[in-house]
C-alpha positions as CSV (number, residue, x, y, z in Angstrom):
1,X,6.4,-16.4,-11.7
2,X,10.1,-17.1,-12.2
3,X,12.8,-14.5,-11.6
4,X,13.8,-14.6,-15.3
5,X,10.2,-13.8,-16.2
6,X,10.2,-10.8,-13.8
7,X,13.6,-9.7,-15.2
8,X,12.2,-9.9,-18.7
9,X,9.2,-7.7,-17.7
10,X,11.6,-5.2,-16.0
11,X,13.6,-5.0,-19.2
12,X,10.4,-4.4,-21.1
13,X,9.7,-1.4,-18.9
14,X,12.7,0.2,-20.6
15,X,11.6,-0.6,-24.1
16,X,11.1,2.4,-26.4
17,X,7.8,0.8,-27.6
18,X,5.0,2.2,-25.4
19,X,2.8,-0.9,-26.0
20,X,5.6,-3.2,-24.7
21,X,6.0,-1.0,-21.6
22,X,2.2,-0.9,-21.0
23,X,1.9,-4.7,-21.2
24,X,4.9,-5.2,-18.9
25,X,3.5,-2.7,-16.4
26,X,0.0,-4.4,-16.4
27,X,1.6,-7.8,-16.0
28,X,3.7,-6.7,-13.0
29,X,0.7,-5.2,-11.3
30,X,-1.2,-8.4,-11.9
31,X,1.6,-10.4,-10.4
32,X,1.7,-8.2,-7.3
33,X,-2.1,-8.3,-6.8
34,X,-2.2,-12.1,-7.2
35,X,0.9,-12.7,-4.9
36,X,-1.4,-14.5,-2.4
37,X,-3.6,-16.1,-5.1
38,X,-7.2,-15.5,-6.0
39,X,-8.3,-15.2,-2.3
40,X,-5.7,-12.5,-1.7
41,X,-6.8,-10.6,-4.9
42,X,-10.5,-10.9,-3.8
43,X,-9.7,-9.5,-0.4
44,X,-7.9,-6.5,-2.0
45,X,-10.9,-6.1,-4.2
46,X,-13.2,-5.9,-1.2
47,X,-11.1,-3.2,0.3
48,X,-11.3,-1.3,-3.0
49,X,-15.1,-1.6,-3.0
50,X,-15.2,-0.2,0.6
51,X,-13.0,2.7,-0.5
52,X,-15.3,3.4,-3.5
53,X,-18.3,3.5,-1.1
54,X,-16.4,5.9,1.1
55,X,-16.1,3.4,3.9
56,X,-12.5,4.2,4.7
57,X,-12.4,3.0,8.3
58,X,-13.7,-0.4,7.2
59,X,-11.2,-0.5,4.3
60,X,-8.3,0.4,6.7
61,X,-9.5,-2.3,9.1
62,X,-9.6,-5.0,6.5
63,X,-6.2,-4.0,5.0
64,X,-4.7,-4.0,8.5
65,X,-6.2,-7.5,9.1
66,X,-4.7,-8.8,5.8
67,X,-1.3,-7.3,6.7
68,X,-1.4,-8.9,10.1
69,X,-2.3,-12.3,8.6
70,X,0.1,-12.0,5.7
71,X,2.8,-9.5,6.5
72,X,4.8,-10.4,3.4
73,X,1.8,-9.4,1.1
74,X,3.4,-6.3,-0.4
75,X,0.3,-5.2,-2.3
76,X,-1.8,-5.1,0.9
77,X,0.8,-2.7,2.4
78,X,0.7,-0.7,-0.9
79,X,-3.1,-0.5,-0.9
80,X,-3.1,0.7,2.7
81,X,-0.4,3.3,1.8
82,X,-2.7,4.6,-1.0
83,X,-5.6,4.8,1.5
84,X,-3.5,6.7,4.0
85,X,-2.3,9.1,1.3
86,X,-5.9,9.8,0.3
87,X,-6.6,10.5,3.9
88,X,-3.7,12.9,4.0
89,X,-1.9,10.7,6.6
90,X,1.4,11.1,4.9
91,X,3.7,9.7,7.5
92,X,1.6,6.5,7.8
93,X,1.5,6.3,4.0
94,X,5.3,6.9,3.8
95,X,5.9,4.1,6.4
96,X,3.7,1.6,4.4
97,X,5.4,2.6,1.1
98,X,8.8,1.9,2.8
99,X,7.5,-1.6,3.9
100,X,6.3,-2.4,0.3
101,X,9.8,-1.5,-1.0
102,X,11.5,-3.7,1.6
103,X,9.3,-6.6,0.5
104,X,9.4,-5.7,-3.2
105,X,12.3,-3.4,-4.1
106,X,11.1,-3.1,-7.8
107,X,7.6,-1.8,-6.8
108,X,7.6,1.3,-8.9
109,X,4.2,2.2,-7.6
110,X,5.4,2.3,-4.0
111,X,8.5,4.3,-5.0
112,X,6.2,6.8,-6.7
113,X,4.0,6.9,-3.7
114,X,7.0,7.4,-1.4
115,X,8.0,10.4,-3.5
116,X,4.5,11.8,-3.3
117,X,4.5,11.4,0.5
118,X,7.9,13.2,0.8
119,X,6.6,16.0,-1.4
120,X,3.5,16.4,0.8
121,X,5.7,16.4,3.9
122,X,8.0,19.1,2.3
123,X,11.1,16.8,2.1
124,X,11.8,17.6,-1.6
125,X,15.3,16.0,-1.5
126,X,13.9,12.7,-0.3
127,X,11.1,13.0,-2.8
128,X,13.6,13.4,-5.7
129,X,15.5,10.3,-4.5
130,X,12.3,8.2,-4.5
131,X,11.2,9.5,-7.9
132,X,14.7,8.8,-9.3
133,X,14.5,5.2,-7.9
134,X,11.2,4.8,-9.6
135,X,12.6,6.1,-12.9
136,X,15.4,3.6,-12.7
137,X,12.7,0.9,-13.1
138,X,10.4,2.9,-15.4
139,X,12.6,5.4,-17.3
140,X,9.8,6.6,-19.5
141,X,7.6,7.6,-16.6
142,X,6.8,11.3,-17.4
143,X,5.0,11.9,-14.1
144,X,8.1,11.0,-12.1
145,X,10.2,13.2,-14.4
146,X,7.7,16.0,-13.9
147,X,7.8,15.6,-10.1
148,X,11.6,15.6,-10.0
149,X,11.5,19.0,-11.8
150,X,8.9,20.4,-9.4
151,X,10.8,19.3,-6.4
152,X,14.1,20.6,-7.8
153,X,12.4,24.0,-8.4
154,X,11.1,24.0,-4.8
155,X,14.6,23.4,-3.5
156,X,16.2,26.3,-5.4
């Protein structure tokens, strides 16, 4: 996918038309999941099936193996961040979110996740910063706006 196509999708995330935003969001997720082709997508799918069966240790092991083999696969890092968050391992999740953002600075999902981690860790100022960065990419994201308000209230 060319940089101009990505930029076009990013612009569409700012479009007042909800359908345009939804399509752009779905397309960006598709691009991220298929970064390493069909085989990469299938491996991520296997980790999701393990998670759905409650086999979190196996899912973590497979994600860690994928990351070791393909350290530039941002979505593998993101999937592991989600897993750690679900396991309430917020520091590990935060660290993986930060790696996703280093690899893919426009990853609004990882920015949102980073904000959630900081909220869970009680660092509301850092959470606000992460949610604001996510809003720069997805300005219509009501959940990020809501969390900014919650964090601001907790600071006062």
